[in-house]
C-alpha atoms as one frame of an Amber mdcrd trajectory, in Angstrom:
protein
  -6.654 -19.309   8.612  -5.363 -16.543  10.850  -1.772 -15.384  10.553   0.217
 -13.520  13.164   0.140 -10.430  10.948  -3.371  -9.677  12.214  -2.108  -8.641
  15.626   0.175  -5.623  15.140  -1.731  -2.393  15.778  -0.644   1.261  15.836
  -1.959   2.074  19.302  -2.390  -0.215  22.270  -6.035   0.625  22.652  -9.124
  -1.584  22.739 -10.498  -0.462  19.380 -10.057  -2.568  16.237  -6.929  -2.421
  14.133  -9.021  -0.772  11.419 -10.064   2.098  13.712  -6.519   2.536  14.975
  -5.050   2.590  11.460  -7.608   5.199  10.405  -6.822   7.325  13.470  -3.076
   7.015  12.952  -3.196   8.067   9.301  -5.591  10.904  10.099  -3.004  12.077
  12.658   0.074  11.907  10.465  -1.508  12.902   7.133  -0.101  16.474   6.998
   3.483  15.249   7.344   3.164  11.890   5.643   4.633  12.746   2.228   7.590
  14.626   3.629   8.413  11.739   5.921   8.031   9.129   3.244  10.490  10.820
   0.929  12.977  11.557   3.703  12.869   8.070   5.139  13.101   6.222   1.853
  15.564   8.769   0.408  13.095   9.170  -2.470  13.597   5.540  -3.493   9.835
   5.102  -3.039   9.397   7.181  -6.230  11.522   4.705  -8.204   9.605   1.776
  -6.714   6.289   3.249  -7.833   7.657   3.855 -11.327   8.760   0.211 -11.532
   5.218  -0.853 -10.655   3.746   1.497 -13.286   6.091   0.107 -15.968   4.985
  -3.442 -15.132   1.317  -2.413 -15.130   1.505  -0.563 -18.465   1.923  -3.824
 -20.363  -1.728  -4.612 -19.612  -3.013  -1.309 -21.089  -5.741  -1.002 -18.442
  -8.460   1.623 -18.930  -9.956   1.596 -15.432  -7.766   1.114 -12.362  -8.444
   0.928  -8.631  -5.691   2.104  -6.279  -6.413   0.560  -2.879  -5.074   2.259
   0.265  -4.266   5.219  -1.964  -3.309   7.432   0.997  -2.171  10.800  -0.330
  -2.476   9.576  -3.901   1.159   9.226  -5.002   0.615   5.896  -6.721  -2.771
   6.919  -8.158  -1.074   9.924  -9.797   1.878   7.884 -11.086  -0.473   5.232
 -12.467  -2.715   7.782 -14.200   0.233   9.589 -15.791   1.758   6.303 -16.912
  -1.376   4.704 -18.371  -3.800   7.616 -19.036  -6.470   5.389 -17.469  -9.358
   6.414 -15.248  -8.251   5.831 -11.674 -10.226   5.431  -8.447  -8.201   6.084
  -5.281  -9.697   4.354  -2.248  -8.645   4.795   1.376  -9.805   4.487   4.983
  -8.394   7.848   6.118 -10.241  11.006   5.089  -7.317  13.229   6.117  -4.940
  11.323   3.835  -7.477  11.530   1.002  -7.801  15.289   1.540  -4.071  15.699
   0.916  -4.439  13.488  -2.168  -7.413  15.444  -3.516  -5.334  18.651  -3.384
  -2.479  16.941  -5.250  -4.838  15.671  -7.919  -6.299  19.182  -8.345  -2.817
  20.689  -8.652  -1.965  18.159 -11.327  -5.169  19.091 -13.192  -6.400  15.493
 -13.046  -9.645  15.806 -11.067 -11.623  14.434 -14.025  -9.334  11.382 -14.295
  -8.753  10.452 -10.638 -11.647  10.027  -8.221 -10.958   9.726  -4.485 -13.316
   7.628  -2.337 -13.271   6.884   1.402 -13.986   3.347   2.502 -12.876   0.027
   3.902 -10.681  -2.138   1.642 -12.135  -5.290   3.169 -15.659  -4.333   2.137
 -15.618  -2.350  -1.111 -18.640  -0.731  -2.763 -17.619  -1.840  -6.277 -19.120
  -4.358  -8.705 -17.544  -7.746  -9.381 -14.916  -7.443 -12.134 -15.289  -3.655
 -12.262 -11.590  -2.845 -12.794  -9.018  -3.810 -15.434  -6.238  -3.649 -12.837
  -5.704  -2.926  -9.147  -2.698  -1.363  -7.460  -1.742  -0.956  -3.799   1.430
   0.543  -2.342   2.315   0.072   1.333  -1.317  -0.465   2.245  -2.129  -4.156
   2.500   0.113  -4.387   5.569  -2.457  -2.271   7.401  -5.467  -4.460   6.637
  -7.186  -5.839   9.684  -7.604  -9.155   7.909  -5.164  -9.568   5.026  -7.032
 -12.422   3.356 -10.381 -10.629   3.277  -8.750  -7.506   1.771  -7.022  -9.580
  -0.914 -10.265 -11.487  -1.616 -12.018  -8.172  -2.233  -9.304  -7.191  -4.729
  -9.766 -10.541  -6.458 -13.513  -9.937  -6.635 -13.409  -6.467  -8.205 -10.659
  -7.105 -10.800 -11.584  -8.547 -14.204 -10.913 -12.174 -15.093  -7.382 -12.225
 -16.458  -6.681  -8.845 -14.851  -3.756  -8.183 -12.532  -3.339  -6.885  -9.005
  -0.006  -5.158  -8.319   1.014  -4.876  -4.674   4.075  -2.886  -3.590   4.997
  -3.636  -0.004   7.936  -3.544   2.355   9.739  -6.841   2.761  12.806  -7.916
   4.700  16.354  -7.215   3.635  18.262 -10.467   3.453  22.011 -11.032   3.387
  24.737  -8.877   4.929  22.700  -5.653   4.736  19.869  -7.112   6.820  21.132
  -6.196  10.308  22.095  -2.636   9.260  18.727  -2.055   7.697  16.881  -3.430
  10.727  18.881  -1.125  12.988  17.935   1.859  10.838  14.339   0.706  10.660
  13.884   0.027  14.382  15.966   2.856  15.866  16.691   5.708  13.487  13.464
   5.755  11.517  11.141   6.013  14.566  13.356   8.806  15.961  13.014  10.851
  12.765   9.309  10.016  12.693   8.810  11.380  16.193  10.618  14.614  15.379
   8.507  15.308  12.354   5.079  13.959  13.178   4.570  14.088  16.971   2.843
  10.734  16.707   5.382   8.418  18.328   3.466   5.235  17.865   3.023   5.687
  14.128   6.676   5.104  13.384   7.254   2.233  15.778   4.168   0.665  14.217
   5.886   0.832  10.823   8.849  -1.487  11.637   6.655  -3.707  13.830   4.084
  -4.154  11.086   6.765  -4.859   8.481   8.366  -7.452  10.755   5.068  -9.244
  11.252   4.114  -9.132   7.572   4.579 -12.092   5.208   6.821 -11.505   2.193
   8.311 -13.338  -0.779   7.213 -16.951  -1.072   4.948 -16.706   1.983   3.028
 -13.757   0.481   2.903 -15.590  -2.858   1.281 -18.587  -1.118  -1.310 -16.361
   0.590  -2.242 -14.746  -2.760  -2.558 -18.184  -4.386  -4.667 -19.495  -1.498
  -7.032 -16.526  -1.809  -7.677 -17.626  -5.399  -5.326 -15.805  -7.765  -4.366
 -18.050 -10.689  -0.764 -16.889 -11.038   1.551 -14.917  -8.741   5.026 -13.550
  -9.455   7.160 -10.980  -7.679  10.163  -8.685  -8.056  12.445  -7.697  -5.211
  13.519  -4.051  -5.180  16.605  -2.401  -3.631  18.185  -5.379  -1.808  14.720
  -6.618  -0.863  13.623  -3.534   1.124  10.433  -3.694  -0.935   8.779  -6.215
  -3.228   6.186  -5.887  -6.007   3.751  -8.785  -6.303   1.780  -9.325  -9.488
  -1.258 -11.541  -8.933  -3.463 -12.550 -11.862  -7.134 -13.357 -11.436
């Protein structure tokens, strides 16, 4: 079953979404962290901490962080759980920034960074106690195949925690959409020189399923139980899917 969320790509070129996403993140990697904190007013830090708190209840020993990017969630997860963490991402330039962060934190023995495709992972079935992903599943070329891979590599009874942008509902919705579609891309252009990257962000969020629709997709992929928490007026949502 194909959803419309397969069609939004960073660049209007003929290459696959996967290639375009890799190219885009390679391009913006040096400025990515700065932009993230500016644009979310550091709320993204709080969101990650909420995910870590939820995850800690499981006491996982080995965790996979999919679409780890520059490693912010991998670091937060490791510090919160003291588990061994594998950070996995498509973009080598993003990983390079992450590897430096991990070194600085003195956690190179605890956090391993690996380049690869989330829809075709080199891990064993049921290899991980838990899986996390922040702001990454939106970039999958095929959402269902990426989620199926997460299901495959997490242990029976283990949980997958996905933090992703959702849509602000209620009276704040129009204001947030204005910010998201007009102001955010303008700031993005100033800082990163990659215009398309920050128009891709609101476009990809708009096209992406959230709330009950995302819950249904996770259930259809084969997770036995799915729950979610809305964060900050619904700007983001954490989904917890149990294998």
